[in-house]
C-alpha positions as a printed Julia matrix, in Angstrom:
118×3 Matrix{Float64}:
  -1.33  -49.5    98.99
  -3.97  -51.02  100.07
  -4.61  -54.67  100.19
  -8.18  -56.28  100.97
  -8.08  -60.22  102.12
 -10.9   -62.23  102.47
 -11.29  -65.64  103.88
 -13.97  -68.09  105.46
 -15.02  -69.31  101.94
 -15.52  -73.09  101.45
 -18.0   -75.92  100.79
 -20.8   -76.23  102.86
 -24.28  -78.12  102.5
 -27.91  -76.62  101.97
 -28.89  -74.71  105.14
 -25.3   -74.34  106.69
 -23.33  -71.47  107.55
 -20.56  -69.38  106.8
 -18.64  -66.41  108.2
 -16.35  -64.47  105.72
 -14.04  -61.89  106.86
 -12.07  -59.5   105.02
  -9.32  -57.67  106.52
  -8.01  -54.21  104.96
  -4.16  -53.51  105.46
  -1.67  -50.64  103.95
  -1.4   -47.09  104.21
  -5.05  -46.76  105.71
  -6.21  -43.0   106.85
  -9.61  -43.76  107.14
 -12.36  -46.44  105.72
 -15.5   -45.64  104.48
 -18.29  -47.94  103.19
 -17.26  -51.49  103.43
 -19.29  -54.59  101.66
 -19.54  -57.54  100.3
 -20.59  -58.68   96.44
 -20.43  -62.0    94.63
 -20.5   -63.3    91.43
 -21.95  -66.5    90.19
 -20.59  -68.41   87.04
 -22.35  -67.04   83.73
 -23.47  -63.8    86.14
 -22.78  -60.03   86.49
 -21.46  -59.28   90.11
 -24.15  -58.34   92.2
 -24.26  -56.56   95.88
 -24.6   -58.89   98.85
 -24.57  -56.32  101.7
 -22.6   -52.89  102.76
 -21.91  -51.22  105.83
 -21.15  -47.59  106.5
 -18.48  -46.5   109.09
 -21.38  -45.59  111.32
 -22.62  -48.93  111.13
 -25.63  -48.5   108.52
 -26.77  -51.66  106.62
 -27.93  -52.68  103.34
 -28.77  -55.74  102.04
 -29.48  -57.43   98.85
 -33.48  -58.94   98.94
 -31.81  -62.3    98.39
 -29.87  -62.58  101.28
 -32.15  -60.44  103.64
 -32.87  -62.04  106.65
 -29.83  -65.07  106.41
 -27.36  -62.55  106.44
 -25.7   -60.2   108.96
 -22.51  -57.69  107.77
 -20.38  -56.1   110.78
 -17.06  -54.47  110.9
 -14.42  -54.03  113.12
 -13.27  -50.35  112.69
 -10.16  -50.75  115.14
  -9.47  -53.81  112.96
 -10.24  -52.37  109.51
 -12.21  -55.6   108.55
 -15.77  -56.5   107.41
 -17.32  -59.58  108.44
 -20.65  -61.41  106.59
 -22.08  -63.91  108.36
 -24.5   -66.33  106.32
 -26.95  -68.82  107.82
 -29.85  -70.88  105.99
 -27.34  -71.02  103.13
 -29.01  -71.95   99.64
 -27.2   -73.73   96.49
 -27.97  -70.39   94.63
 -25.22  -68.76   97.18
 -23.24  -70.72   95.73
 -20.14  -67.63   94.08
 -17.26  -66.04   94.54
 -17.62  -63.6    97.22
 -15.64  -60.28   96.98
 -15.12  -57.54   99.65
 -14.94  -53.84   98.57
 -13.77  -50.7   100.61
 -13.9   -47.07   99.79
 -10.66  -46.14  101.84
  -9.11  -42.95  102.56
  -5.55  -42.78  101.38
  -5.38  -39.16  100.9
  -8.25  -39.48   98.54
 -10.97  -42.18   98.7
  -9.81  -45.26   96.58
 -12.27  -47.81   95.77
 -10.34  -51.6    96.75
 -11.19  -55.09   95.89
 -10.12  -58.35   97.43
  -9.24  -60.95   95.1
 -12.35  -63.27   96.13
 -13.27  -66.26   98.17
 -15.24  -69.12   96.61
 -18.59  -70.28   98.58
 -19.77  -73.4    97.34
 -23.15  -74.63   98.64
 -24.23  -78.34   97.97
 -27.77  -79.21   97.85
């Protein structure tokens, strides 16, 4: 079994910064793409950013220039550094990883709340 555990969420004022972390553990052979998604109240879950095992990144237009996704393959951990936060960034942020455990399985974390006050 594989677990993804997020940390780093919280309450921050508009214009502030947060760094989210997500560590994968368990019976992992390797991890392909990892990413962050978010879901605001009453809205669908949406992509924030993804990163491949070789470090190729992709961002949603809404966070481009304000967020940086990175990963530490040795620690099976992905990070999301967010700056210049806006109230509309308020959401539950979920970590996602495509993990090779004999076959490739799509795993999700339980989510971490990010609240940006105006």
